[in-house]
KOLKOL-334033 format. One line per 8 residues: number of its first residue (from 1); their letters; for each residue x, y, z of N, C-alpha, C. Coordinates in Angstrom, 3 decimals, padded with zeros to 6 digits, always signed. Example, Ala and Ser with C-alpha at 12.3 -4.5 7.8 and 13.67 -1.06 7.14 Angstrom:
# KOLKOL-334033
1	AS	+013.190 -005.690 +007.800 +012.300 -004.500 +007.800 +013.200 -003.300 +007.800 | +012.850 -002.250 +007.080 +013.670 -001.060 +007.140 +012.900 +000.030 +007.870
END
This chain:
# KOLKOL-334033
1	MDILETPQ	+101.288 +098.898 +091.239 +101.431 +100.088 +091.847 +102.706 +100.732 +091.159 | +102.930 +101.898 +090.910 +103.762 +102.493 +090.035 +104.224 +103.623 +091.066 | +105.782 +103.714 +091.253 +106.162 +104.773 +091.893 +107.251 +105.286 +091.035 | +106.920 +106.702 +090.980 +107.762 +107.451 +090.368 +108.647 +108.883 +091.146 | +109.709 +109.251 +090.626 +110.568 +110.172 +091.550 +110.806 +111.159 +090.538 | +110.233 +112.551 +091.059 +110.781 +113.663 +090.468 +111.771 +114.541 +091.474 | +112.001 +115.484 +090.575 +112.902 +116.176 +091.659 +112.166 +116.756 +092.759 | +110.910 +117.152 +092.653 +110.084 +117.740 +093.950 +109.784 +116.567 +094.711
9	AFELYADT	+109.302 +115.295 +094.271 +108.392 +114.322 +095.013 +108.546 +112.896 +094.740 | +108.228 +112.087 +095.353 +108.094 +110.673 +095.090 +106.383 +110.321 +094.830 | +106.197 +110.036 +093.721 +104.730 +109.715 +093.258 +103.911 +108.425 +093.137 | +103.423 +107.576 +094.038 +102.753 +106.489 +093.953 +101.384 +106.509 +093.425 | +101.321 +105.565 +092.474 +099.657 +105.255 +091.575 +099.594 +104.001 +092.043 | +098.383 +103.730 +092.351 +097.703 +102.304 +092.498 +096.333 +102.341 +091.904 | +095.828 +101.220 +091.256 +094.790 +100.911 +090.856 +093.557 +100.380 +091.852 | +092.879 +101.599 +092.321 +091.843 +100.756 +093.428 +090.411 +100.856 +092.894
17	PGLAPEDI	+089.930 +100.041 +091.721 +088.839 +100.006 +091.339 +087.623 +099.714 +092.335 | +086.796 +100.442 +092.150 +085.559 +100.152 +093.121 +085.601 +100.331 +094.539 | +086.669 +101.030 +094.846 +086.969 +101.521 +096.303 +086.742 +102.924 +096.645 | +086.054 +103.419 +097.710 +085.907 +104.760 +097.853 +086.806 +105.148 +098.943 | +087.248 +106.584 +099.058 +088.382 +106.787 +099.806 +088.326 +106.097 +101.272 | +087.243 +105.971 +102.133 +087.146 +105.498 +103.257 +087.291 +104.043 +103.173 | +087.643 +103.135 +101.970 +087.936 +102.090 +102.003 +089.327 +101.999 +101.829 | +090.280 +102.963 +101.952 +091.761 +102.945 +101.861 +092.377 +103.555 +102.913
25	TVELQEGI	+093.523 +102.924 +103.509 +094.036 +103.520 +104.575 +095.466 +103.849 +104.083 | +095.876 +104.802 +104.434 +097.451 +105.453 +103.818 +097.847 +105.581 +105.217 | +098.950 +104.967 +106.004 +099.757 +105.454 +107.155 +101.092 +105.519 +107.090 | +101.626 +106.232 +108.122 +103.217 +106.333 +108.336 +103.700 +105.642 +109.439 | +104.374 +104.820 +109.576 +104.796 +104.187 +110.804 +106.212 +104.023 +110.743 | +107.009 +104.887 +111.750 +108.489 +104.554 +111.781 +109.253 +104.675 +110.435 | +109.000 +105.547 +109.525 +109.339 +105.767 +108.275 +108.828 +104.888 +106.960 | +107.959 +103.820 +107.306 +107.488 +103.041 +106.571 +105.973 +103.356 +106.087
33	LIVSGERK	+105.583 +103.786 +104.738 +104.596 +104.073 +104.142 +103.643 +102.931 +104.152 | +102.445 +102.486 +104.694 +101.851 +101.691 +104.475 +100.331 +102.061 +103.775 | +100.165 +101.362 +102.685 +098.925 +101.647 +101.896 +098.125 +100.517 +101.675 | +096.770 +100.418 +102.234 +096.214 +099.079 +102.268 +094.429 +099.566 +102.022 | +093.885 +098.432 +101.368 +092.421 +098.649 +101.160 +091.761 +097.544 +101.138 | +090.305 +097.491 +101.175 +089.499 +096.465 +101.087 +088.368 +096.546 +100.481 | +088.092 +095.747 +099.468 +086.733 +095.937 +098.908 +085.815 +094.865 +099.183 | +084.199 +094.968 +099.660 +083.627 +093.654 +099.978 +082.638 +094.034 +099.086
41	VSLQTSGG	+082.093 +092.878 +098.282 +081.256 +092.984 +097.445 +080.094 +091.849 +097.979 | +078.842 +092.268 +098.107 +077.779 +091.436 +098.525 +076.718 +091.503 +097.572 | +076.384 +090.194 +097.258 +075.326 +089.933 +096.311 +074.021 +089.903 +096.780 | +073.353 +091.013 +095.897 +071.698 +091.125 +096.564 +070.729 +090.662 +095.692 | +069.881 +089.709 +096.015 +069.167 +089.273 +095.082 +067.698 +089.502 +095.680 | +066.759 +089.594 +094.975 +065.379 +089.979 +095.375 +064.551 +088.605 +095.174 | +065.088 +087.368 +095.660 +064.531 +086.413 +095.540 +064.886 +085.658 +094.021 | +065.468 +086.444 +093.183 +065.727 +085.947 +091.945 +066.849 +084.825 +091.891
49	KVWCSERA	+067.322 +084.282 +090.712 +068.530 +083.355 +090.620 +069.733 +083.782 +089.989 | +070.815 +083.856 +090.671 +072.061 +084.210 +089.955 +072.410 +083.472 +089.083 | +072.561 +083.950 +087.632 +073.304 +083.333 +086.554 +074.746 +083.515 +086.570 | +075.276 +084.554 +086.753 +076.745 +084.744 +087.018 +077.094 +085.587 +087.906 | +078.316 +085.574 +088.525 +078.571 +086.601 +089.359 +080.311 +086.556 +089.373 | +080.638 +087.556 +088.714 +082.348 +087.644 +088.482 +082.974 +088.838 +089.259 | +082.224 +089.753 +089.908 +082.922 +090.492 +090.802 +083.290 +089.978 +092.034 | +084.622 +090.295 +092.417 +085.227 +090.054 +093.960 +085.366 +090.886 +094.921
57	SYSFSRSL	+085.599 +090.095 +096.008 +086.097 +090.899 +097.153 +087.416 +091.038 +097.311 | +088.145 +091.791 +097.808 +089.597 +091.652 +097.811 +090.248 +092.758 +098.555 | +091.527 +092.425 +099.151 +092.110 +093.325 +099.989 +093.576 +093.477 +099.351 | +094.306 +094.670 +099.832 +095.646 +094.687 +099.404 +096.333 +095.448 +100.457 | +097.605 +095.185 +100.575 +098.353 +096.195 +101.455 +099.858 +096.006 +100.885 | +100.610 +097.338 +100.701 +101.762 +097.244 +100.576 +102.553 +098.285 +101.446 | +104.087 +097.986 +101.551 +104.733 +098.812 +102.779 +105.916 +099.308 +101.844 | +106.158 +100.363 +102.166 +107.360 +101.069 +101.321 +107.974 +101.839 +102.299
65	ALPESADA	+109.367 +101.580 +102.357 +110.485 +102.283 +103.429 +110.831 +103.519 +102.621 | +110.520 +104.792 +103.326 +110.885 +106.106 +102.598 +111.980 +106.417 +102.988 | +112.491 +107.114 +101.800 +114.327 +107.512 +102.036 +114.310 +108.802 +102.972 | +115.301 +109.213 +103.499 +115.386 +110.471 +104.480 +114.957 +111.689 +103.559 | +114.932 +111.482 +102.423 +114.847 +112.821 +101.879 +112.904 +113.279 +101.693 | +112.324 +112.134 +102.081 +111.049 +112.262 +102.221 +110.704 +113.414 +103.258 | +109.548 +114.138 +102.982 +108.934 +114.955 +103.965 +107.673 +114.521 +104.363 | +107.888 +113.460 +105.610 +106.733 +112.898 +106.029 +105.594 +113.690 +106.650
73	DRITASVD	+105.770 +115.229 +106.746 +104.773 +115.938 +107.156 +103.785 +116.385 +105.898 | +104.254 +116.271 +105.001 +103.412 +116.814 +103.750 +102.725 +115.891 +102.894 | +102.810 +114.592 +103.305 +102.126 +113.659 +102.316 +100.884 +113.955 +102.118 | +100.247 +113.601 +100.828 +098.876 +113.764 +100.410 +098.620 +112.684 +099.734 | +097.220 +112.109 +099.929 +096.721 +111.229 +099.141 +095.179 +111.326 +098.849 | +094.702 +111.090 +097.218 +093.763 +111.049 +096.807 +093.214 +109.983 +095.880 | +092.123 +109.830 +095.681 +091.632 +108.683 +094.753 +090.573 +109.582 +093.861 | +091.028 +109.309 +092.546 +089.974 +109.873 +091.287 +089.846 +108.754 +090.289
81	KGVLTVIV	+088.740 +108.476 +089.933 +088.429 +107.555 +088.723 +088.841 +106.228 +089.095 | +089.002 +105.952 +090.344 +089.684 +104.376 +090.631 +091.282 +104.262 +090.805 | +091.693 +105.724 +090.747 +093.446 +105.497 +090.885 +093.848 +106.362 +092.356 | +094.214 +105.427 +092.891 +094.957 +106.180 +094.361 +096.182 +107.009 +093.690 | +096.355 +107.990 +094.201 +097.666 +109.008 +094.031 +098.202 +109.415 +095.436 | +099.282 +108.961 +095.607 +099.866 +109.503 +097.281 +101.208 +110.451 +096.792 | +101.589 +111.270 +097.031 +102.438 +112.142 +096.968 +103.350 +112.540 +098.281 | +104.531 +112.038 +097.999 +105.609 +112.454 +099.125 +106.509 +113.263 +098.672
89	PKKEPPAK	+106.414 +114.342 +099.181 +107.250 +115.578 +098.820 +108.630 +115.234 +099.462 | +109.572 +115.909 +098.738 +110.930 +115.864 +099.073 +111.174 +117.253 +100.153 | +112.125 +116.978 +101.128 +112.658 +117.831 +101.933 +113.575 +119.077 +101.016 | +113.881 +120.152 +101.459 +114.680 +120.911 +100.775 +115.971 +120.377 +101.360 | +116.993 +120.251 +100.495 +118.274 +120.166 +100.892 +118.801 +120.950 +102.010 | +119.512 +120.531 +102.856 +120.233 +121.578 +103.769 +121.002 +122.411 +102.956 | +121.323 +123.465 +103.463 +122.023 +124.722 +102.729 +123.490 +124.331 +103.220 | +124.357 +124.330 +102.122 +125.843 +123.957 +102.109 +126.349 +125.321 +103.003
97	PEPKRITV	+127.262 +124.662 +103.829 +127.854 +125.669 +104.938 +128.762 +126.684 +103.875 | +128.959 +127.808 +104.453 +129.836 +128.871 +103.572 +130.886 +128.444 +104.237 | +132.002 +128.694 +102.956 +133.477 +128.238 +103.001 +134.125 +129.335 +104.419 | +134.834 +128.879 +105.015 +135.359 +129.286 +106.280 +136.798 +129.322 +106.151 | +137.510 +130.260 +106.492 +139.084 +130.203 +106.635 +139.348 +130.149 +108.086 | +140.376 +129.338 +108.062 +140.959 +128.933 +109.674 +142.310 +129.518 +109.777 | +142.265 +130.351 +110.811 +143.515 +131.146 +111.183 +144.853 +130.233 +111.368 | +145.760 +130.242 +110.759 +147.005 +129.534 +111.137 +147.807 +130.282 +112.051
105	TGAA	+148.110 +129.680 +113.077 +148.848 +130.314 +114.316 +150.038 +129.651 +114.255 | +151.323 +130.242 +114.791 +152.745 +129.677 +115.181 +152.780 +129.158 +116.359 | +153.773 +128.464 +116.633 +154.065 +128.022 +118.067 +154.597 +129.184 +118.974 | +154.150 +129.365 +120.011 +154.489 +130.450 +120.891 +156.180 +130.147 +121.575
END
């Protein structure tokens, strides 16, 4: 899994060969991003003999604490050519308060 930070977002990339979108789960629980998936391979034979079987079933799960600058409401996830991409946009930084002059008064 690779995680990159750009000025606009955090980008997560994970290889997910053989997984369809429905095999992958991306959840957010109390500021923790959880990415998991499972691939089940079943060997189907039509009465023949298996000479070699190298494909494997597997599952994975990764948990990442998101920083306060993450915008949890705009997270997106997609799979293309066996690579899962999760984009976590950053929130706009709060506006800096305008300078304010405080009036100094004398004792009465």
